[in-house]
Chimera marker file (.cmm) of the C-alpha trace (Angstrom):
<marker_set name="trace">
<marker id="1" x="14.697" y="-11.476" z="71.312" r="1" g="1" b="0" radius="0.5"/>
<marker id="2" x="16.194" y="-14.887" z="70.582" r="1" g="1" b="0" radius="0.5"/>
<marker id="3" x="14.163" y="-17.454" z="68.700" r="1" g="1" b="0" radius="0.5"/>
<marker id="4" x="14.426" y="-20.921" z="70.111" r="1" g="1" b="0" radius="0.5"/>
<marker id="5" x="13.567" y="-24.274" z="68.595" r="1" g="1" b="0" radius="0.5"/>
<marker id="6" x="10.384" y="-25.599" z="70.164" r="1" g="1" b="0" radius="0.5"/>
<marker id="7" x="11.299" y="-29.111" z="71.364" r="1" g="1" b="0" radius="0.5"/>
<marker id="8" x="7.748" y="-30.284" z="70.648" r="1" g="1" b="0" radius="0.5"/>
<marker id="9" x="7.811" y="-29.043" z="67.058" r="1" g="1" b="0" radius="0.5"/>
<marker id="10" x="9.903" y="-30.585" z="64.331" r="1" g="1" b="0" radius="0.5"/>
<marker id="11" x="11.738" y="-27.898" z="62.313" r="1" g="1" b="0" radius="0.5"/>
<marker id="12" x="10.606" y="-27.762" z="58.692" r="1" g="1" b="0" radius="0.5"/>
<marker id="13" x="11.854" y="-26.219" z="55.484" r="1" g="1" b="0" radius="0.5"/>
<marker id="14" x="9.424" y="-25.627" z="52.623" r="1" g="1" b="0" radius="0.5"/>
<marker id="15" x="6.915" y="-27.854" z="54.397" r="1" g="1" b="0" radius="0.5"/>
<marker id="16" x="9.291" y="-30.808" z="54.684" r="1" g="1" b="0" radius="0.5"/>
<marker id="17" x="10.851" y="-32.051" z="57.927" r="1" g="1" b="0" radius="0.5"/>
<marker id="18" x="14.551" y="-31.322" z="58.354" r="1" g="1" b="0" radius="0.5"/>
<marker id="19" x="17.017" y="-34.187" z="58.582" r="1" g="1" b="0" radius="0.5"/>
<marker id="20" x="18.257" y="-34.828" z="62.116" r="1" g="1" b="0" radius="0.5"/>
<marker id="21" x="21.809" y="-33.511" z="61.481" r="1" g="1" b="0" radius="0.5"/>
<marker id="22" x="20.244" y="-30.317" z="60.116" r="1" g="1" b="0" radius="0.5"/>
<marker id="23" x="18.023" y="-30.044" z="63.188" r="1" g="1" b="0" radius="0.5"/>
<marker id="24" x="21.101" y="-30.397" z="65.407" r="1" g="1" b="0" radius="0.5"/>
<marker id="25" x="22.942" y="-27.661" z="63.499" r="1" g="1" b="0" radius="0.5"/>
<marker id="26" x="19.896" y="-25.376" z="63.656" r="1" g="1" b="0" radius="0.5"/>
<marker id="27" x="19.459" y="-25.929" z="67.389" r="1" g="1" b="0" radius="0.5"/>
<marker id="28" x="23.161" y="-25.223" z="67.987" r="1" g="1" b="0" radius="0.5"/>
<marker id="29" x="23.054" y="-22.080" z="65.826" r="1" g="1" b="0" radius="0.5"/>
<marker id="30" x="19.930" y="-20.759" z="67.550" r="1" g="1" b="0" radius="0.5"/>
<marker id="31" x="21.602" y="-21.120" z="70.937" r="1" g="1" b="0" radius="0.5"/>
<marker id="32" x="24.382" y="-18.693" z="69.911" r="1" g="1" b="0" radius="0.5"/>
<marker id="33" x="24.395" y="-14.987" z="70.765" r="1" g="1" b="0" radius="0.5"/>
<marker id="34" x="22.598" y="-12.772" z="68.250" r="1" g="1" b="0" radius="0.5"/>
<marker id="35" x="25.794" y="-11.443" z="66.656" r="1" g="1" b="0" radius="0.5"/>
<marker id="36" x="27.037" y="-14.934" z="65.895" r="1" g="1" b="0" radius="0.5"/>
<marker id="37" x="23.620" y="-15.971" z="64.526" r="1" g="1" b="0" radius="0.5"/>
<marker id="38" x="23.677" y="-12.939" z="62.212" r="1" g="1" b="0" radius="0.5"/>
<marker id="39" x="27.176" y="-13.830" z="61.020" r="1" g="1" b="0" radius="0.5"/>
<marker id="40" x="26.120" y="-17.408" z="60.255" r="1" g="1" b="0" radius="0.5"/>
<marker id="41" x="22.947" y="-16.220" z="58.502" r="1" g="1" b="0" radius="0.5"/>
<marker id="42" x="24.982" y="-13.803" z="56.393" r="1" g="1" b="0" radius="0.5"/>
<marker id="43" x="27.455" y="-16.506" z="55.393" r="1" g="1" b="0" radius="0.5"/>
<marker id="44" x="24.659" y="-18.942" z="54.530" r="1" g="1" b="0" radius="0.5"/>
<marker id="45" x="22.860" y="-16.345" z="52.409" r="1" g="1" b="0" radius="0.5"/>
<marker id="46" x="26.082" y="-15.433" z="50.635" r="1" g="1" b="0" radius="0.5"/>
<marker id="47" x="26.599" y="-19.106" z="49.782" r="1" g="1" b="0" radius="0.5"/>
<marker id="48" x="23.328" y="-19.270" z="47.798" r="1" g="1" b="0" radius="0.5"/>
<marker id="49" x="23.107" y="-15.763" z="46.311" r="1" g="1" b="0" radius="0.5"/>
<marker id="50" x="23.245" y="-15.152" z="42.595" r="1" g="1" b="0" radius="0.5"/>
<marker id="51" x="26.603" y="-14.442" z="40.964" r="1" g="1" b="0" radius="0.5"/>
<marker id="52" x="27.947" y="-10.904" z="41.243" r="1" g="1" b="0" radius="0.5"/>
<marker id="53" x="26.063" y="-8.481" z="38.985" r="1" g="1" b="0" radius="0.5"/>
<marker id="54" x="27.693" y="-5.071" z="38.430" r="1" g="1" b="0" radius="0.5"/>
<marker id="55" x="24.486" y="-3.403" z="37.219" r="1" g="1" b="0" radius="0.5"/>
<marker id="56" x="22.452" y="-4.680" z="40.192" r="1" g="1" b="0" radius="0.5"/>
<marker id="57" x="25.099" y="-3.544" z="42.657" r="1" g="1" b="0" radius="0.5"/>
<marker id="58" x="25.400" y="-0.151" z="40.956" r="1" g="1" b="0" radius="0.5"/>
<marker id="59" x="21.620" y="0.311" z="41.139" r="1" g="1" b="0" radius="0.5"/>
<marker id="60" x="21.621" y="-0.525" z="44.862" r="1" g="1" b="0" radius="0.5"/>
<marker id="61" x="24.497" y="1.838" z="45.556" r="1" g="1" b="0" radius="0.5"/>
<marker id="62" x="22.632" y="4.597" z="43.715" r="1" g="1" b="0" radius="0.5"/>
<marker id="63" x="19.497" y="3.880" z="45.775" r="1" g="1" b="0" radius="0.5"/>
<marker id="64" x="21.452" y="3.877" z="49.031" r="1" g="1" b="0" radius="0.5"/>
<marker id="65" x="23.086" y="7.174" z="48.145" r="1" g="1" b="0" radius="0.5"/>
<marker id="66" x="19.668" y="8.650" z="47.279" r="1" g="1" b="0" radius="0.5"/>
<marker id="67" x="18.267" y="7.522" z="50.634" r="1" g="1" b="0" radius="0.5"/>
<marker id="68" x="21.308" y="8.825" z="52.515" r="1" g="1" b="0" radius="0.5"/>
<marker id="69" x="20.937" y="12.214" z="50.852" r="1" g="1" b="0" radius="0.5"/>
<marker id="70" x="17.219" y="12.283" z="51.720" r="1" g="1" b="0" radius="0.5"/>
<marker id="71" x="18.099" y="11.761" z="55.386" r="1" g="1" b="0" radius="0.5"/>
<marker id="72" x="20.797" y="14.447" z="55.248" r="1" g="1" b="0" radius="0.5"/>
<marker id="73" x="18.324" y="16.865" z="53.639" r="1" g="1" b="0" radius="0.5"/>
<marker id="74" x="15.803" y="16.217" z="56.409" r="1" g="1" b="0" radius="0.5"/>
<marker id="75" x="13.307" y="14.562" z="54.068" r="1" g="1" b="0" radius="0.5"/>
<marker id="76" x="13.376" y="11.208" z="55.806" r="1" g="1" b="0" radius="0.5"/>
<marker id="77" x="14.163" y="10.328" z="59.379" r="1" g="1" b="0" radius="0.5"/>
<marker id="78" x="13.604" y="6.641" z="58.862" r="1" g="1" b="0" radius="0.5"/>
<marker id="79" x="12.006" y="4.351" z="61.405" r="1" g="1" b="0" radius="0.5"/>
<marker id="80" x="13.394" y="2.969" z="64.642" r="1" g="1" b="0" radius="0.5"/>
<marker id="81" x="14.832" y="-0.535" z="64.304" r="1" g="1" b="0" radius="0.5"/>
<marker id="82" x="12.411" y="-1.852" z="66.946" r="1" g="1" b="0" radius="0.5"/>
<marker id="83" x="9.459" y="-0.671" z="64.808" r="1" g="1" b="0" radius="0.5"/>
<marker id="84" x="10.876" y="-2.088" z="61.573" r="1" g="1" b="0" radius="0.5"/>
<marker id="85" x="11.702" y="-5.396" z="63.238" r="1" g="1" b="0" radius="0.5"/>
<marker id="86" x="8.179" y="-5.649" z="64.683" r="1" g="1" b="0" radius="0.5"/>
<marker id="87" x="6.668" y="-5.066" z="61.219" r="1" g="1" b="0" radius="0.5"/>
<marker id="88" x="8.913" y="-7.668" z="59.618" r="1" g="1" b="0" radius="0.5"/>
<marker id="89" x="8.144" y="-10.241" z="62.312" r="1" g="1" b="0" radius="0.5"/>
<marker id="90" x="4.412" y="-9.523" z="61.979" r="1" g="1" b="0" radius="0.5"/>
<marker id="91" x="4.603" y="-10.085" z="58.209" r="1" g="1" b="0" radius="0.5"/>
<marker id="92" x="6.547" y="-13.305" z="58.658" r="1" g="1" b="0" radius="0.5"/>
<marker id="93" x="4.068" y="-14.498" z="61.258" r="1" g="1" b="0" radius="0.5"/>
<marker id="94" x="1.188" y="-13.848" z="58.872" r="1" g="1" b="0" radius="0.5"/>
<marker id="95" x="2.574" y="-16.294" z="56.323" r="1" g="1" b="0" radius="0.5"/>
<link id1="1" id2="2" r="1" g="1" b="0" radius="0.2"/>
<link id1="2" id2="3" r="1" g="1" b="0" radius="0.2"/>
<link id1="3" id2="4" r="1" g="1" b="0" radius="0.2"/>
<link id1="4" id2="5" r="1" g="1" b="0" radius="0.2"/>
<link id1="5" id2="6" r="1" g="1" b="0" radius="0.2"/>
<link id1="6" id2="7" r="1" g="1" b="0" radius="0.2"/>
<link id1="7" id2="8" r="1" g="1" b="0" radius="0.2"/>
<link id1="8" id2="9" r="1" g="1" b="0" radius="0.2"/>
<link id1="9" id2="10" r="1" g="1" b="0" radius="0.2"/>
<link id1="10" id2="11" r="1" g="1" b="0" radius="0.2"/>
<link id1="11" id2="12" r="1" g="1" b="0" radius="0.2"/>
<link id1="12" id2="13" r="1" g="1" b="0" radius="0.2"/>
<link id1="13" id2="14" r="1" g="1" b="0" radius="0.2"/>
<link id1="14" id2="15" r="1" g="1" b="0" radius="0.2"/>
<link id1="15" id2="16" r="1" g="1" b="0" radius="0.2"/>
<link id1="16" id2="17" r="1" g="1" b="0" radius="0.2"/>
<link id1="17" id2="18" r="1" g="1" b="0" radius="0.2"/>
<link id1="18" id2="19" r="1" g="1" b="0" radius="0.2"/>
<link id1="19" id2="20" r="1" g="1" b="0" radius="0.2"/>
<link id1="20" id2="21" r="1" g="1" b="0" radius="0.2"/>
<link id1="21" id2="22" r="1" g="1" b="0" radius="0.2"/>
<link id1="22" id2="23" r="1" g="1" b="0" radius="0.2"/>
<link id1="23" id2="24" r="1" g="1" b="0" radius="0.2"/>
<link id1="24" id2="25" r="1" g="1" b="0" radius="0.2"/>
<link id1="25" id2="26" r="1" g="1" b="0" radius="0.2"/>
<link id1="26" id2="27" r="1" g="1" b="0" radius="0.2"/>
<link id1="27" id2="28" r="1" g="1" b="0" radius="0.2"/>
<link id1="28" id2="29" r="1" g="1" b="0" radius="0.2"/>
<link id1="29" id2="30" r="1" g="1" b="0" radius="0.2"/>
<link id1="30" id2="31" r="1" g="1" b="0" radius="0.2"/>
<link id1="31" id2="32" r="1" g="1" b="0" radius="0.2"/>
<link id1="32" id2="33" r="1" g="1" b="0" radius="0.2"/>
<link id1="33" id2="34" r="1" g="1" b="0" radius="0.2"/>
<link id1="34" id2="35" r="1" g="1" b="0" radius="0.2"/>
<link id1="35" id2="36" r="1" g="1" b="0" radius="0.2"/>
<link id1="36" id2="37" r="1" g="1" b="0" radius="0.2"/>
<link id1="37" id2="38" r="1" g="1" b="0" radius="0.2"/>
<link id1="38" id2="39" r="1" g="1" b="0" radius="0.2"/>
<link id1="39" id2="40" r="1" g="1" b="0" radius="0.2"/>
<link id1="40" id2="41" r="1" g="1" b="0" radius="0.2"/>
<link id1="41" id2="42" r="1" g="1" b="0" radius="0.2"/>
<link id1="42" id2="43" r="1" g="1" b="0" radius="0.2"/>
<link id1="43" id2="44" r="1" g="1" b="0" radius="0.2"/>
<link id1="44" id2="45" r="1" g="1" b="0" radius="0.2"/>
<link id1="45" id2="46" r="1" g="1" b="0" radius="0.2"/>
<link id1="46" id2="47" r="1" g="1" b="0" radius="0.2"/>
<link id1="47" id2="48" r="1" g="1" b="0" radius="0.2"/>
<link id1="48" id2="49" r="1" g="1" b="0" radius="0.2"/>
<link id1="49" id2="50" r="1" g="1" b="0" radius="0.2"/>
<link id1="50" id2="51" r="1" g="1" b="0" radius="0.2"/>
<link id1="51" id2="52" r="1" g="1" b="0" radius="0.2"/>
<link id1="52" id2="53" r="1" g="1" b="0" radius="0.2"/>
<link id1="53" id2="54" r="1" g="1" b="0" radius="0.2"/>
<link id1="54" id2="55" r="1" g="1" b="0" radius="0.2"/>
<link id1="55" id2="56" r="1" g="1" b="0" radius="0.2"/>
<link id1="56" id2="57" r="1" g="1" b="0" radius="0.2"/>
<link id1="57" id2="58" r="1" g="1" b="0" radius="0.2"/>
<link id1="58" id2="59" r="1" g="1" b="0" radius="0.2"/>
<link id1="59" id2="60" r="1" g="1" b="0" radius="0.2"/>
<link id1="60" id2="61" r="1" g="1" b="0" radius="0.2"/>
<link id1="61" id2="62" r="1" g="1" b="0" radius="0.2"/>
<link id1="62" id2="63" r="1" g="1" b="0" radius="0.2"/>
<link id1="63" id2="64" r="1" g="1" b="0" radius="0.2"/>
<link id1="64" id2="65" r="1" g="1" b="0" radius="0.2"/>
<link id1="65" id2="66" r="1" g="1" b="0" radius="0.2"/>
<link id1="66" id2="67" r="1" g="1" b="0" radius="0.2"/>
<link id1="67" id2="68" r="1" g="1" b="0" radius="0.2"/>
<link id1="68" id2="69" r="1" g="1" b="0" radius="0.2"/>
<link id1="69" id2="70" r="1" g="1" b="0" radius="0.2"/>
<link id1="70" id2="71" r="1" g="1" b="0" radius="0.2"/>
<link id1="71" id2="72" r="1" g="1" b="0" radius="0.2"/>
<link id1="72" id2="73" r="1" g="1" b="0" radius="0.2"/>
<link id1="73" id2="74" r="1" g="1" b="0" radius="0.2"/>
<link id1="74" id2="75" r="1" g="1" b="0" radius="0.2"/>
<link id1="75" id2="76" r="1" g="1" b="0" radius="0.2"/>
<link id1="76" id2="77" r="1" g="1" b="0" radius="0.2"/>
<link id1="77" id2="78" r="1" g="1" b="0" radius="0.2"/>
<link id1="78" id2="79" r="1" g="1" b="0" radius="0.2"/>
<link id1="79" id2="80" r="1" g="1" b="0" radius="0.2"/>
<link id1="80" id2="81" r="1" g="1" b="0" radius="0.2"/>
<link id1="81" id2="82" r="1" g="1" b="0" radius="0.2"/>
<link id1="82" id2="83" r="1" g="1" b="0" radius="0.2"/>
<link id1="83" id2="84" r="1" g="1" b="0" radius="0.2"/>
<link id1="84" id2="85" r="1" g="1" b="0" radius="0.2"/>
<link id1="85" id2="86" r="1" g="1" b="0" radius="0.2"/>
<link id1="86" id2="87" r="1" g="1" b="0" radius="0.2"/>
<link id1="87" id2="88" r="1" g="1" b="0" radius="0.2"/>
<link id1="88" id2="89" r="1" g="1" b="0" radius="0.2"/>
<link id1="89" id2="90" r="1" g="1" b="0" radius="0.2"/>
<link id1="90" id2="91" r="1" g="1" b="0" radius="0.2"/>
<link id1="91" id2="92" r="1" g="1" b="0" radius="0.2"/>
<link id1="92" id2="93" r="1" g="1" b="0" radius="0.2"/>
<link id1="93" id2="94" r="1" g="1" b="0" radius="0.2"/>
<link id1="94" id2="95" r="1" g="1" b="0" radius="0.2"/>
</marker_set>
């Protein structure tokens, strides 16, 4: 489900109104197909993430491997993406 900018609501970041060029970029980005929006979001997040940390990455890889093995062993089937997405959106909406 695509999120659209409400024309009657001024976009805000951290409680402050966005500058008009930023609003224009946001509106243009939100009008893109989901795959393109995800690519832009990923690139934006990568531009502000902390520097590369070998120990953090190693810990995440270990956790991912543990979870993968749990699925392979039948211990965890995981949740459907639609259910996970609904929970995340509900949490975000509760903020």
